[in-house]
Every structure is written in structure tokens, then in C-alpha cells.
N, C-alpha and C positions, 0 to 999 in steps of 0.2 A: 642619311646613309651614299657608298660611294661608288663606283666601280673599280677595278681591282686595271689599271695601267701597264701595260705590259714598259719598259724602258727600253728594249729590242725593234726601231720603228721595222711594220712590214717592207716587204719593198715596195718603192713607188705611190708608200705613205707618206701623207702631209698630216697637217696640226691646218682647222677651217676653227674659224670663229662663229661660232654660235646668239644671235641678239633673243632673249625672252623675254618671256612675256610678264609684267612685275610681279617680284615676288614667288617666278615658278623656276626657276637653278634646277633647284632641289629634283622636279620632276619633270622638268625636260633630261637631267644627265640622268634617271631613272629611266626614263620608257625608250633612252636613248644605247643603254646597254641592254635593256629587255632587248634591243633591236639587232644586238652584234656589234656597234661605235665601239669604238676606245671612245672615250671622257677626262676632262681630267679639271675638275671647278677648283681653281685656291679658294683658302678660309686662310682665314685667322682669327684673332680670337680679339672680341673689343665688348668695353667697358661703354652698354647703355644706360642710360640716366631714365630712373618710372618712380612719382608720387615718394620722391628724398631716398631712395634706396638704389643703389650699385650692383648691378647682372652683370657679370662677364657671359658673353651668350660667340659659336659659331657665326660668322658669318664670311660673305660671297670677297675675296679682294675687289672682283669688280660687278658692283652689282648687275646683274641683269646682264650676265657673256658668260658663255663656259667655251672650252675649248672641245674640238669632238676634233679624229684622225684617222681618215677613210684615204681610197687611193681612185682617184674617179675614172677612173678609165676600169677599174674592176670589182669597184660597190656597187652597188644600189643607196645615190647619196642625196637623188632627187626623195626617201621619203621622208628626210631628218628634217627639211620643211615643215610635211605637214606632221610632226611630231607634239602630241602634247604637251604643253608650253614654251616649245619654239615659236616667235614670232618669226624669228626669221634669219635664212644664213648671209652672208657677206656675200654677195656676186661680186659680179661686172662683167657686164657680155656676157649675160649668159648662164655664166659659171664661176666657183665658186673659186673665192681671193685665200691664197691659202697663208698663212704668219709667217711669220721672214724665219728664215733657220735657227734656230740657239733659242730662242725667249721661253717657247714651251718648255725646252728641254733644261734650261739656267730656274725656272719658272720649280721643275719637278725636283733636280735633283735639293731647293734647298726646301722642299717638304717635309717633313714627318709626321706619322701622325695624324694625315689628316691638317695640317694644319704650313699652312709657307709661314717661311722665317727673312725674312723682311731687314732684319739684325747682321746679314753675314758682311753685309761692308759698312760698318759700321768707324769713323775712323774722332780720336781725340781730336776737341774743340767742332767739330761740326754739331752743327743747330739738327736737331732730330725730335721730332711728334710720337707723344707717347698714347700706346691705341691702349690702356689695359690703366684700370684701377681707378685708384684714391683721383689721379693728375690727371684723367683720358683729357686727350680732345687738346691738351695743353702743350707748348714750348721748351725749347732747352737748349746749350748747350752742353759736349759729353767732356763732364772736367775729366774721369774716370774711367780706365776700360779695360777686363783683362782678363783671363779667361775663363774666369766664372761665371755664377751665375746671374749674379747682379754689379749693374754699373754705376756710376757718381757721375750725376747730374747738378745743375747749375739752375735753376729754375729764376725763371724774372716775374716776381710777384713783389705787386704794391711797389716797385717804385728800388728794390734791391735785389739780389740773387739771392737765395735760398739752397745750402747743399743738397738734396733724393741723397733714395738711392730704390733703383726700379729692378724688374726684374729683367736682364737683357731682349731677351723676346715679346718684351712689348712693346719695343722704339720700331721707331718706322723712319728711315731719311726724313727732312724738310725740305718741303716742296719750295 
């Protein structure tokens, strides 16, 4: 369940960072939206392995964190701290600390259908991390990048480089 986030910010409202309880991102998002706050929980599709099976699941991009938008002068922002699923609101000197401008807006601009795309700034020759599929959590070198849905990479396995092709949205820049 995801709250709809209007792209046009209300006058004076800013994005703030909420630290949630363990695995409480969705609960916090739901309860904040029920109070009338605009929320944004960036998610990615990730492959997990369990009992020799691969399963693609939707997970938060930043585990235990979500963004909430309000105006400190107009909105009753103190209720954020007492919301089910919320551990705390990032504050300094008794006031919430706003997320620097452009960060959340950039994440929103690269999100579609509830999933944040991390592949928009990829370049040929760049090191990338595979997020989903049978090669999940491996790193590779981007060999071929076109406008299509699949990209060619050189995956380093067993002392050699193996060419593989994966979906573009399954990649993120390597750290």
C-alpha cells in the first residue's frame, strides 16, 4: 500500500526523514497517510534466496527509513513521532531537520509503478551491482548499453569474464 504523493509541494512544506521500527516502513507509511501527511517510501525489486529458490520481492530502497512532507509552521508535525511504526523523526535542537532540496524530488522523478529506478545514470564501462535475477548481488562491468530493456555486461566468475544479458532495471551503480 502506498500513499499518493502530489508532485507539486504545498507552499512552505519540506521533506523530512523518518526512522521506522524494524520492518515497520509500510505500517508507518500507512499510518502517516491516514493522518493526512504526504509520504514517500522508495522501493526496489530485489531477488532473495531461500531454501534453494530465487524469489523477486519489493523491498524499501533505504530499510527503516521513509520520507514525510509537512510545513513545521502549519502542520501538527509532533504527531509523526507518536505514529505506529515510527521510531523517531530526525531532529536537531528540538526541530525536524529537512532533507536537502532535490534529493526526494529526484527519487520521485525516477520512480514508476511504485519502484524507484536506479539505472538512469548508467554509463558503458561502469561497475554495476545486479539487484535481481539469478546473478543478484554480483558486480559486473557494463559492456553494452542501449535504449532497450536489456543490457550486456561482463560478469567476473572463476577468473574469467563471462558476457551476460540482464534487464536494465535490475542494475544499480556499484558502490
